N, C-alpha and C positions, 0 to 999 in steps of 0.2 A: 176858658173855652176848650172844646175838643173837636178835632176834625173827624168826620164820619164818612165812610165809604158807602157801600150799598146796604149796610145794616145787617150783615149775615153772621156776625158773631153772636153767640147765644146769651151772653151775659150783659154786663153794664159798662163794657169798655168804651163804647162810643156814645155814651149818654152824659150830658151835662145840663142841669136844669137852668143854667144861666144862658149859655150860648153853645150851640152845636153848629159847626160849619160843614156844609155838604161839599164834597170834592167832585161830585158827579159831572160838573161842567168842565173840569180839567180832564178832558178825555181824548186828546189828540195824539196821533202817531207822529213822531217828530223825525226819526231817522232810523234806517236799517242798514247794517253792514252785512250784505248777503254772503260775503266770503267767510266771515267769522260767526254769523248768526247773532250779532249784537243788535238788540232793539232798544231804542230810546223812545219813551212815551211818557205822557203826563200821568200822574198817579191815580187820577179818577177814571182811567180807562177800564172798562169792564173786561174781565177775562173772556166772557162770551164773545165780545166784539173782536178781541185779539184772535180767538180761535176761528171766527168766521172769515177773517182776512188771511190768516197765515196757514191754516191747515190745507186749503186748496193749493197753496203755493209750496207745500212740502215742509212746513215747519211746525213745531209743537213746543209748548213750554217745558223747560227741563224738570219742573216740579209743579204739580197741580193739586189743589185740595179736592174735596168731594163735591163741590158745587162750582159751576162756572159763572154764577151770578155774584161775583166778588170783584173788587177793584184791585189793581196792582198795588196801590198804597196799602190797602187792607191786608193783602198777602204778605207784604214786607213787615208791616207793623205787628202782625201775628206770627211772622216767620213760619208760614204754613208748611206742612209736610204732606206727603202723598203716599201712594202705595209703593214707591221706589226709594224710600229713605234708606233702606239697608244697602243700597248701592250708590245713590246720588245725593244723600243728605236732604236738607230742607231748602226752601225757596231762597233764603239769604245766601246760601252757598253759591248761587248762580247769579247774584247781583254784582255787577262791576262797580257801580257808583250811583249816587243819587244826590239831588239837591234838596236841602231841608231849610225851611223857614223857621227859625227858632224864636223863642219868646222874647229875646232881646232885640228882635227886629232884623237880625242878620241872616242872610241866606248863605248857607255853608255847603260846599261840595264835600261829600263824605265817601271814602273808599278805604281799601285796605292799606293805603299809603298816605292818605290825607284825612285829617280829623278821625283817626282810627278809633279812638275811644267812643266818640259820638256815633260813628258807623256801627260799632258793636252794640251801643245802647239803643239805637233806633231799630235794629233788627230784633223783632220780638218785643219791642218796647211799648206796644199798644198805643202809639200815637202821642206819648207823653213828652217826647223830646222836641216836638214841633210838627209842622205841617209838611209832609212829603210832597214836593212839587213835581219832580221828574225822576224817572228810574231808567237806568241802563242795565239790561238783563240779557242772559244768554238763552237762545232757543236751540232746540235740537232738530236735526233733519229727520224727516219721515218720508216714505214713498207713497203711502195710501192712508185713508182715514180708518182703515180696518185694524182690529185687534184680534189676535188668536188667544182665546181664553181657555184655560184648562181648569176643570173643576175636580177636586179630590174630596172624598167624604172621609172624615176622621171620626173615629168612634169615641174618643175621650181626649182629655187635654194632653196627655203624653203623645198621642198620635198627632195632635194638632201642632205641638211644639216641634216634634220631629219633622213634620212636613215643612215647617218654616225653615228649619236647619237645612233641609234638602233643597230649599228653594233659593239659596244664597246667590246662585247665578241667574235666577229669573229676573228680568228687568222690573217686574211688578208682582207683588204678592199681597194678599189681604184675606182675612177669614171672617165670615159670618159665624157667630158663636151662639149656641143655645144657652142663654144665661139662666134658664130655669131647670135644665136637666139635672137629675140627681143620681146618686149611687155610682154605678160603673160608667154611666153616660156623662158624668160631669165633664164639662169642657168639650163636648162633641161639637163639631164644626164642619163647615164647608169651606175649604181653602181654595181660593182662586188665584191662579198665576196668569200673567198676561204679557204679551209682547206685541210691538208694532209689526204689522205684516208688510213685507216688501211686495213689489209688483210681480216678481217672478213666482211668488208663492200663492197668488190669487188663483182661484179656480177659473177655468176657461169660461168666458162670457160673464164674469162678475161685473155688475154695474156699480158705479159710485153711489153710495147711500145718499138719501135725500138730506139736504142741509137742514139742520135743526137749530139755527142761530137764534130764532125768536123765542118768545115766552112759551111755556108749556101749554098745550091744547087741552089737556085733562086737568081738572081742578076738583078739589074736595069742596063741595058746594055749601056744606053746613058744618057747624061745630058738633062733632059726634058726642052723644051723651056720655058722661064719665063712667057709667056702669058698664058700658060696652067693652071698654078696654080694662080688663082685670086679669088676675093671675091665671084663671081658668082659660079664658079665651086666648091669652098670649101663649100659654103652655100648649094648647091645642094647635095654634098656628105654627109654633116652632116645630112641633113634632111632625106635622104634615110637610112643612117646608124642607125639613131635613130628609125625610123619607123619600119624597118625590122629586128632589133635585137630582138630575142625572149627572154622574161623573163622566168625564171625557172632555173632548175638545170641541170648540164652537168658534165660528167666525162671526164677530159682532162689531157693530159700529163703536167708535171710540167713546161717544157720549154715553152709550149703554154701559160701557165698562167703567168709566171714570165718574159719571154723574147720574147714577140711576134714579136718585130722588128728584132730579131736575125735570123728569118727565111728568111729575105731578105737581101742579100748582097748589099752594096753600095746604100742603100735606100735614103741616103742624096742627090743622084743625081736627085731625084724628084723635088728638089728646083732649078735645073739649075746650070749653071756655077758659078753664084754669091754666091751660097750656102745659108745657113740659119743661124739664130741665135736663141737661146732658151732663153726665159725670164722665170726664175723660182724665185718666191718670196714666202715668208711665212708671213701671217698676224695673229696677236693674236686673240684668241677667242672673246675678247671684241672688238666690232666694226668690226669683221671679215666679217660678212654677208654684211654689207654696203660697205666695201672695195672691196670684190669680185664683188659685183654688179657694183661698179664704174669702176673696171678694165674691166669687160665684156662690159659695155657700151662704154668705150673708144675703145676697140677692134672692136666692131660691127660698131661703127660710122666710124672708119678708113677703114673698109672693108678689113683689112689685117689679116684675120682669119687663122686658121689652122685646118686641119683635125685631128691633133694630139694634143689635149689639155687634160691635166690630172689634176684632183683635188684629194688631199688626206687630211686626218686629222692626225695631229701630236699629240702625247701624251706628257707626262711630260718628258720622257727620263731619263737622268742621274739625280741623286740627286744633289742638289745645291752644287757647288764647286767641282764637280767631272767630269763634261763634258769637251769636247774640248773647248779651248778658242775661236776658230774661227769656231766652229761647226755651221752648218746652222739650224738644226731643233730647234723649240721652240713650245710650246703648241699653236695650232692654225690650220689654213688651208693653204696648199701650192698649188699654181697654177703654172703649167708649160705649156708654149705655144711655139710652133715652128713658126717662122716667116721667110719668104724669106728676104734675106739681101738686103734691099733697103734704100734709103734716108728717105722715108716716115716711114719705120719701126723704124729707130733710133729716129725719132721725136716722134713717138707713145710711145716708151719705156721710153723716158724722161718724158712724161706725166704720165706714169704708176709709175715711180720712186717717184713722189711727193705723190701719193696716198699711196704707201707702206710706205714711210718715215713718213707721217702724222699719219699713223695708228700705228706706232711703230714696223713695220715689217723689213724684211731684204731680201737681194738677195743672191743666192747661188753662192759661189766663183767658184765651179767646172763648172758652166754653163755660167759664166759671162766673157765678153770681153770688157766692156765699162763703168763699174761703176766708179764714181768719188771718189776722196779721201774723200771729205766731206760726201758723202753718206755712204761710208765705215765706217767712224768714228762714224756716227750716228747710223748705223745698229749694229755694233759690239762693245759693251762697253768695252771688254777686249783687244782691239787691242793694246793699249799702253803697257800693260803688256806683250803681245806677242812679241812686238818689243824688249823689254828689255831682254827677255829670249833668243831671237835669237842673240842679241849682246853678251850675256854672253858666249854662246857655239860656236859662230862664230864671234870672234872679228874682223877678217879681211874681213868679208862679202864675203865669198867664195861661198855661196849659194844665188842664186837670179834667178828671172824669169821675163818675160815681165809683168806678173801680179804684182809681187812685186815692180817693177819699177813704174808701173802705179798707184799703190795704196800706194806707199811709205811705204812698209812693210819691 
């Protein structure tokens, strides 16, 4: 069996043809230490519900992914990262402890001082160490639901990477990158910096934004025909988006900054009935510029670009020996690109795999549905230790998924 949260991972990590256990009924808030910002909740709690309760009370998660429709257990199992990894690390860095039901039937409390190896295996372990029951995590104080967003236009990859280097003190930073731009414009991007706005900085008369805790009101009603989304249309969209996006500062709602796609329900239908795949990799700082250029060249040559391509800079994250054994982030640059699911796309991603592997990078398990065992072993040096820990707490191999079968985990 495998335990499934809200099904927002893009690959096969939460799928098992025999038994899939939903955690969505485990959604209670259990305790909150207001002095230290420590929240204890069941693992099936949706991030959207946490935000609805705590943002009006002046609290925000220390790390959030790009959608609020995920469970806390899923966030831990994928060790999600956000736009602030360069300063705050990933989600697991802000988890104090959790209760885990293992395959041998034992519920274990895991922390940095108790069941430490199992703690590290579960963070980023894609649910293969057991069912996460409860999580105690740290929240951060905020004064308002508003964000100050600064937009910078970068003419090529060198300007984009320099802008990231200049944004080290910014609480949040992320770039939309034009993955089909060629020549001198290769790697052109719009870099967004953000920070939480205090009450004193709000304009006079600013009213609290409308709560958007519920599902999105706008939806893509049909599957868009496959021929609509092609290299020409994406190239035209990217050029217009880059040209007409205004540099400067803007006061926006936190959901607009962190979760822009959540405003559109069923947005995946833009890719037609065949759907899409996302390729997300990270490459180290050393050689990272050349690797990103090579990846962009492959994408542009294939003409299988995306209007949604994101580049972020990762920081050091956890101290050595404390992070998740299969956690994705490492110091470097992470590129995420959505592609229509076609035969040509899978051939393109195989070419991209070689670039990532040769640079010493890795692929994100939460977004992957096609990585090979050899690539996995080369990307994640602690995978053997992970397998050993799983065998110790799950000797009968009761936990498994299509991902674990594919990658021999």
